[in-house]
C-alpha positions as CSV (number, residue, x, y, z in Angstrom):
1,M,19.1,28.4,6.2
2,R,15.7,26.2,7.5
3,E,14.9,30.0,9.5
4,A,15.5,31.9,7.0
5,L,13.3,30.2,4.5
6,R,10.3,29.9,7.0
7,G,10.2,33.8,7.3
8,I,9.1,33.7,3.4
9,G,5.7,31.8,5.1
10,T,4.7,28.6,4.2
11,P,4.7,27.7,0.8
12,D,1.5,25.9,-1.4
13,H,3.1,22.5,-2.0
14,I,1.8,20.7,0.9
15,G,5.0,17.7,0.4
16,L,7.5,20.7,0.8
17,A,5.7,22.1,3.8
18,Y,5.3,19.1,5.9
19,A,8.9,17.7,5.4
20,V,11.0,21.1,5.3
21,W,9.0,23.9,6.6
22,A,8.3,21.9,9.7
23,P,8.5,24.2,12.9
24,V,11.4,21.4,14.2
25,A,12.4,21.7,17.8
26,G,16.3,21.3,18.7
27,D,15.2,17.4,18.5
28,G,14.1,17.7,14.5
29,K,10.4,17.1,15.7
30,V,7.4,19.3,15.9
31,P,6.7,20.1,19.5
32,D,3.4,18.5,20.6
33,G,1.7,21.7,21.8
34,A,2.8,22.9,18.1
35,R,1.9,20.0,16.0
36,A,-2.4,20.6,16.1
37,A,-2.2,23.4,14.8
38,W,0.7,23.6,12.0
39,L,-1.1,20.7,10.7
40,G,-4.6,22.4,10.6
41,T,-2.5,25.2,8.7
42,L,-1.6,22.7,5.8
43,A,-4.6,21.1,5.6
44,D,-6.8,24.3,5.1
45,T,-4.1,25.1,2.2
46,P,-5.7,25.0,-1.1
47,V,-4.4,23.1,-4.0
48,Q,-2.4,25.1,-6.7
49,A,-5.1,26.8,-9.3
50,D,-2.5,25.8,-12.1
51,Y,-3.0,21.9,-10.8
52,A,-6.2,22.0,-13.1
53,Q,-4.7,22.6,-16.3
54,A,-1.6,19.8,-15.5
55,F,-4.8,17.3,-14.5
56,A,-6.4,18.2,-17.9
57,R,-2.8,17.8,-19.9
58,W,-2.3,14.1,-18.0
59,R,-6.0,12.9,-18.7
60,Q,-5.7,13.5,-22.6
61,A,-2.2,11.8,-22.7
62,F,-4.5,8.8,-22.6
63,R,-6.1,8.2,-25.5
64,A,-4.4,5.0,-27.1
65,P,-6.2,2.1,-27.9
66,G,-6.5,-0.1,-24.7
67,E,-5.8,3.1,-22.4
68,R,-8.0,2.3,-19.4
69,L,-9.3,5.6,-17.2
70,F,-12.0,5.7,-14.0
71,E,-12.4,7.7,-10.9
72,L,-13.3,6.0,-7.3
73,T,-14.3,8.4,-4.5
74,L,-12.7,7.9,-0.8
75,A,-15.3,6.3,1.5
76,S,-12.4,6.5,4.4
77,R,-9.9,8.4,5.1
78,L,-6.2,7.5,2.9
79,L,-3.0,7.6,4.3
80,V,-0.2,7.1,2.2
81,G,3.6,6.9,2.6
82,H,3.0,6.5,6.4
83,G,7.0,5.3,6.9
84,N,8.8,7.8,5.0
85,D,10.7,10.2,7.8
86,S,8.9,13.1,8.5
87,A,9.3,15.4,11.7
88,T,5.3,15.0,13.0
89,A,7.0,10.5,13.3
90,V,4.1,9.8,10.7
91,G,4.6,10.5,7.0
92,L,3.2,11.8,4.3
93,S,3.6,11.3,0.1
94,V,1.9,13.1,-2.1
95,H,2.4,14.2,-6.1
96,H,6.3,15.4,-6.5
97,T,5.3,18.4,-8.6
98,W,1.9,19.6,-7.3
99,G,2.2,18.2,-3.4
100,V,-1.5,16.7,-4.0
101,P,-2.4,13.0,-3.3
102,V,-1.0,10.4,-5.3
103,I,-1.2,6.9,-4.6
104,S,2.2,5.7,-6.8
105,G,1.5,3.2,-9.6
106,S,4.2,0.8,-7.7
107,A,2.1,0.5,-5.2
108,L,-1.5,-0.3,-7.4
109,K,0.3,-3.0,-8.7
110,G,1.4,-4.7,-5.7
111,L,-1.5,-4.4,-4.5
112,L,-3.4,-6.0,-6.8
113,A,-0.8,-8.4,-7.6
114,H,-1.3,-9.6,-3.6
115,Y,-5.5,-9.7,-4.4
116,V,-5.3,-11.7,-7.3
117,D,-2.7,-14.3,-5.0
118,A,-5.3,-14.5,-2.1
119,V,-8.6,-14.1,-3.8
120,Y,-8.2,-16.4,-6.8
121,G,-5.6,-18.4,-6.3
122,P,-5.2,-22.3,-4.7
123,S,-6.3,-22.6,-1.1
124,N,-2.7,-24.6,-0.7
125,P,-0.1,-22.5,-2.6
126,D,2.5,-25.6,-2.2
127,P,2.2,-28.3,-4.5
128,P,3.3,-27.0,-8.2
129,P,0.0,-26.9,-10.6
130,W,0.6,-29.9,-12.2
131,E,0.7,-31.8,-9.0
132,H,-3.0,-30.7,-7.7
133,A,-5.4,-33.8,-7.4
134,D,-8.5,-31.4,-7.1
135,E,-10.0,-29.9,-10.0
136,C,-11.2,-27.3,-8.3
137,E,-7.2,-25.9,-7.1
138,R,-6.2,-26.7,-10.8
139,E,-8.2,-24.4,-11.7
140,R,-7.1,-21.7,-9.1
141,T,-3.2,-21.8,-10.4
142,P,-3.3,-19.1,-12.9
143,Y,-4.3,-16.6,-10.5
144,Q,-1.4,-17.9,-7.7
145,G,1.7,-15.5,-7.5
146,V,5.3,-16.1,-7.0
147,T,6.5,-19.0,-4.5
148,W,9.5,-18.1,-2.1
149,D,11.5,-20.1,0.4
150,G,12.9,-17.2,2.5
151,P,14.7,-14.8,0.2
152,R,14.8,-17.3,-2.7
153,I,12.3,-17.3,-5.7
154,I,11.5,-21.5,-6.1
155,R,8.4,-21.4,-8.8
156,G,6.8,-18.6,-10.7
157,P,3.3,-17.4,-11.0
158,G,0.3,-19.0,-12.6
159,A,-0.7,-17.7,-16.2
160,F,-3.2,-15.2,-15.1
161,Y,-0.6,-13.7,-13.2
162,R,2.1,-14.0,-15.0
163,A,0.6,-12.1,-18.1
164,L,-0.8,-9.6,-15.8
165,F,2.4,-8.8,-13.5
166,G,4.9,-10.4,-15.0
167,A,7.6,-13.0,-13.2
168,P,10.6,-13.2,-12.4
169,A,13.4,-16.4,-12.7
170,A,12.6,-19.0,-10.6
171,H,14.8,-21.7,-9.2
172,L,12.4,-24.6,-11.0
173,D,11.6,-23.0,-14.4
174,A,13.3,-25.7,-16.2
175,E,10.7,-28.4,-14.1
176,A,7.9,-26.4,-15.2
177,R,9.1,-25.5,-19.1
178,K,9.3,-29.9,-18.8
179,Q,5.4,-29.8,-17.7
180,G,4.4,-27.8,-20.8
181,V,4.3,-24.2,-18.1
182,D,5.7,-20.9,-19.5
183,A,8.3,-20.1,-16.8
184,G,11.1,-17.9,-16.4
185,A,11.3,-13.5,-16.5
186,A,9.0,-11.7,-18.4
187,A,7.3,-8.3,-18.1
188,G,3.6,-8.1,-17.7
189,C,1.2,-6.5,-19.8
190,V,-0.4,-4.1,-18.0
191,I,0.9,-0.6,-16.6
192,F,0.5,1.1,-13.5
193,H,0.0,4.3,-13.1
194,D,0.0,6.8,-10.5
195,A,-3.4,7.8,-9.0
196,V,-3.7,11.6,-8.9
197,Y,-6.1,13.7,-7.2
198,V,-9.1,14.7,-9.0
199,P,-9.1,18.8,-9.0
200,G,-12.5,20.8,-7.4
201,S,-13.2,16.8,-5.8
202,A,-12.5,17.7,-2.4
203,P,-14.2,20.9,-0.3
204,A,-13.0,24.5,-1.4
205,D,-10.1,22.5,-3.4
206,R,-8.5,21.1,0.5
207,P,-8.3,17.3,0.2
208,F,-5.9,16.9,3.1
209,A,-7.5,16.6,7.1
210,V,-5.7,16.5,10.6
211,D,-6.0,13.2,11.7
212,V,-4.9,11.7,15.4
213,L,-3.7,8.4,17.0
214,T,-3.7,8.3,20.9
215,V,-1.2,5.8,22.2
216,H,-2.2,4.9,25.5
217,Q,0.4,2.6,26.7
218,K,3.4,4.8,25.7
219,D,5.8,3.3,27.8
220,Y,4.9,-0.2,27.1
221,Y,5.6,0.5,23.4
222,N,8.9,2.6,24.2
223,H,10.4,-0.3,25.6
224,A,8.9,-2.9,23.1
225,G,6.8,-4.8,25.4
226,G,9.3,-5.3,27.8
227,R,7.4,-3.1,30.2
228,W,4.0,-4.2,31.4
229,P,1.1,-2.1,30.2
230,S,-1.2,-0.3,32.9
231,D,-3.5,2.1,33.3
232,Y,-1.4,5.2,34.4
233,D,0.6,6.6,31.1
234,D,-0.6,9.6,30.0
235,P,-2.8,9.3,26.8
236,N,-0.1,10.5,23.7
237,P,-1.9,12.1,20.8
238,V,0.1,11.4,17.6
239,F,-1.7,14.3,14.8
240,F,-0.9,13.6,11.0
241,L,-2.3,14.4,7.7
242,T,-4.2,12.1,5.7
243,V,-6.6,12.5,2.1
244,R,-10.2,13.3,3.8
245,P,-12.6,11.2,2.5
246,G,-15.2,12.1,-0.7
247,T,-12.2,13.1,-2.0
248,R,-11.9,11.4,-6.0
249,M,-8.9,9.9,-7.8
250,L,-8.1,9.2,-10.9
251,F,-6.5,5.8,-12.0
252,A,-4.9,4.8,-15.5
253,L,-3.8,1.9,-16.9
254,S,-2.4,1.3,-20.1
255,G,-2.1,-2.0,-22.1
256,P,-3.7,-4.4,-24.6
257,E,-8.0,-3.8,-24.2
258,D,-9.0,-6.5,-22.7
259,W,-6.2,-7.0,-19.9
260,T,-6.7,-3.6,-18.9
261,A,-10.5,-4.4,-18.9
262,V,-9.8,-7.2,-16.2
263,A,-7.3,-5.1,-13.8
264,A,-9.7,-2.3,-14.0
265,G,-12.2,-4.9,-12.2
266,L,-9.8,-6.5,-10.4
267,L,-8.7,-3.2,-9.0
268,R,-11.7,-1.4,-8.5
269,D,-12.5,-5.3,-6.4
270,A,-9.7,-4.3,-4.1
271,L,-9.7,-1.0,-3.5
272,R,-13.2,-1.4,-2.5
273,D,-12.3,-4.6,0.0
274,W,-8.9,-4.4,0.7
275,G,-7.6,-0.4,0.5
276,A,-4.9,1.5,-0.2
277,G,-2.1,2.7,2.1
278,A,-2.0,2.3,5.5
279,K,-4.3,1.5,8.3
280,T,-6.5,-0.5,5.8
281,S,-7.1,-2.9,8.9
282,S,-9.0,-0.1,10.5
283,G,-10.9,0.8,7.6
284,Y,-8.7,3.4,5.9
285,G,-7.9,3.6,2.1
286,R,-11.3,2.5,1.1
287,L,-12.0,3.5,-2.4
288,L,-15.3,3.1,-4.4
289,E,-17.3,4.1,-7.4
290,P,-18.9,7.3,-7.5
291,R,-22.7,7.6,-7.5
292,A,-23.0,10.3,-9.5
293,Q,-20.4,9.0,-12.7
294,G,-20.9,6.5,-15.4
295,T,-18.7,4.2,-14.9
296,E,-17.1,0.8,-16.9
297,R,-18.6,-1.5,-14.3
298,N,-22.4,-2.9,-15.3
299,S,-23.9,-4.9,-12.8
300,G,-27.3,-6.0,-14.7
301,P,-27.4,-8.8,-17.0
302,A,-25.3,-10.0,-19.6
303,T,-25.5,-11.8,-23.2
304,A,-24.7,-15.6,-22.6
305,G,-21.5,-15.0,-24.8
306,A,-20.2,-12.2,-22.8
307,A,-19.6,-10.9,-18.7
308,P,-19.9,-7.1,-18.2
309,S,-17.4,-5.3,-19.5
310,G,-15.2,-4.2,-16.8
311,S,-16.4,-5.8,-13.8
312,Q,-15.5,-9.0,-11.3
313,P,-17.8,-11.5,-10.4
314,R,-20.3,-10.2,-7.2
315,H,-20.6,-13.5,-5.3
316,R,-17.6,-15.5,-3.6
317,R,-17.3,-19.0,-3.0
318,G,-19.2,-21.0,-0.5
319,E,-22.5,-18.7,-1.7
320,R,-25.5,-21.2,-2.8
321,I,-26.9,-18.8,-5.9
322,T,-29.4,-19.9,-8.5
323,V,-28.0,-19.8,-12.1
324,T,-30.0,-20.1,-15.2
325,R,-28.4,-22.5,-18.4
326,V,-27.4,-20.9,-21.5
327,E,-26.3,-21.9,-24.8
328,N,-22.6,-22.3,-25.1
329,P,-21.4,-19.5,-26.8
330,A,-18.3,-21.8,-27.9
331,G,-20.6,-24.2,-29.6
332,K,-19.2,-27.1,-27.2
333,D,-21.4,-29.7,-25.4
334,T,-20.3,-28.2,-22.0
335,A,-23.1,-27.4,-20.1
336,K,-22.6,-23.4,-19.4
337,F,-25.4,-21.7,-16.5
338,R,-25.4,-18.1,-16.0
339,A,-25.9,-15.9,-12.7
340,D,-27.7,-13.1,-11.6
341,D,-24.7,-11.1,-12.2
342,G,-24.3,-11.9,-16.1
343,F,-20.7,-14.2,-15.2
344,L,-21.1,-17.9,-16.3
345,G,-20.2,-20.7,-14.9
346,H,-19.6,-24.1,-15.1
347,F,-19.4,-27.7,-13.4
348,A,-15.6,-29.6,-12.8
349,G,-15.6,-33.4,-11.7
350,E,-19.4,-33.8,-12.0
351,S,-22.4,-33.7,-13.7
352,P,-24.5,-30.4,-14.2
353,P,-28.0,-30.3,-13.0
354,A,-30.6,-32.1,-15.5
355,T,-31.9,-28.3,-17.5
356,V,-31.8,-27.2,-20.1
357,S,-31.9,-23.8,-21.7
358,G,-33.6,-21.0,-20.0
359,E,-34.2,-23.2,-17.0
360,T,-32.9,-22.0,-13.2
361,C,-31.2,-24.4,-10.8
362,T,-29.8,-23.7,-7.5
363,V,-26.0,-24.5,-7.0
364,W,-22.8,-23.7,-4.8
365,I,-20.0,-21.9,-5.9
366,A,-16.7,-23.9,-5.8
367,N,-14.8,-21.2,-7.2
368,V,-14.3,-17.8,-8.5
369,S,-12.1,-16.8,-10.6
370,P,-12.2,-13.2,-12.9
371,Q,-13.9,-15.1,-15.7
372,G,-16.2,-16.5,-14.0
373,Y,-17.7,-19.2,-11.9
374,T,-17.1,-23.1,-11.0
375,L,-20.4,-24.7,-9.4
376,T,-21.1,-27.5,-7.4
377,A,-24.0,-29.9,-6.4
378,R,-22.6,-30.2,-3.2
379,P,-21.8,-27.5,-0.1
380,P,-18.1,-26.7,-0.8
381,K,-15.7,-27.7,2.0
382,E,-14.0,-24.6,3.5
383,R,-11.2,-23.7,2.6
384,R,-8.0,-23.4,5.0
385,P,-6.8,-20.4,6.0
386,R,-3.4,-19.3,3.9
């Protein structure tokens, strides 16, 4: 049946062609000599013309208050579904109906959840939030993720993480409630939809490109390190499909307006800094703002009472920056200082510099959260590696 289907030609659905129409040999794999040419044929297949209408309907579906759309451009190749079964030994995930590039909403949510925990969570995740003696560490606990002991969930996440991503039931939920901390299973308030290909954004509407990974120590890897690597193994090039740089993807979020704005800004940062999909340690999967596109991120100065809409603090812990004292928008006695990215900062556990509104001073960043900075007049200590 497979051979009979191949006789009618290669389908224009890349996923179907990649998984079902592959010219496999008796071992179920595409022969090395035929792989590059076959993948080149697939990469040269344009997106189906009707996809543009489906994309327009998808985009128009997000009109409710709080729903948020934004586009990002691939700055490097994207490889999603690397671990899927494949006749080329390298899997590929595409849109089920249209065969275009896609990043699943669950993958985006998982990426962002890990990013929030690692970047904004406490440097020492072991103590419960109410046992952190250091004030700066306590300020980071709302962004902490779930605490595990092997397969067992010991403690639920912090308040910010819980609201954005949800939380499972945990072993210490009862103790957390005694300490006045929300605990127990809960759903997150933001829905992360699949990111889909923007039609026409790739050259000639061909978003896929052939890539190659060359293994130089095949015998070593085939025996799981049981044999020493040597310089005598023949290089083994492995060809596979990726999404080409310059391709744009449309991201969609649903939920309360304030939370989708925060999630959109954080997701942009995670995709820029960490990337999506496989081989991110090699630079794959990075997505950036389209230069020609108006975006929700506003890098200019903000008013004293509001941070730039949809953006995140630009500076990092340990940086020395110049800030300007501003009137506290909440009308409280706590001194507030504005950084050059528009985000506010405050001092915790120490007195602020003796300045008046409008004056500037040079300080260090003790902590960073999606809402702004904790400042200090002393260089902060290095964080313990996680």
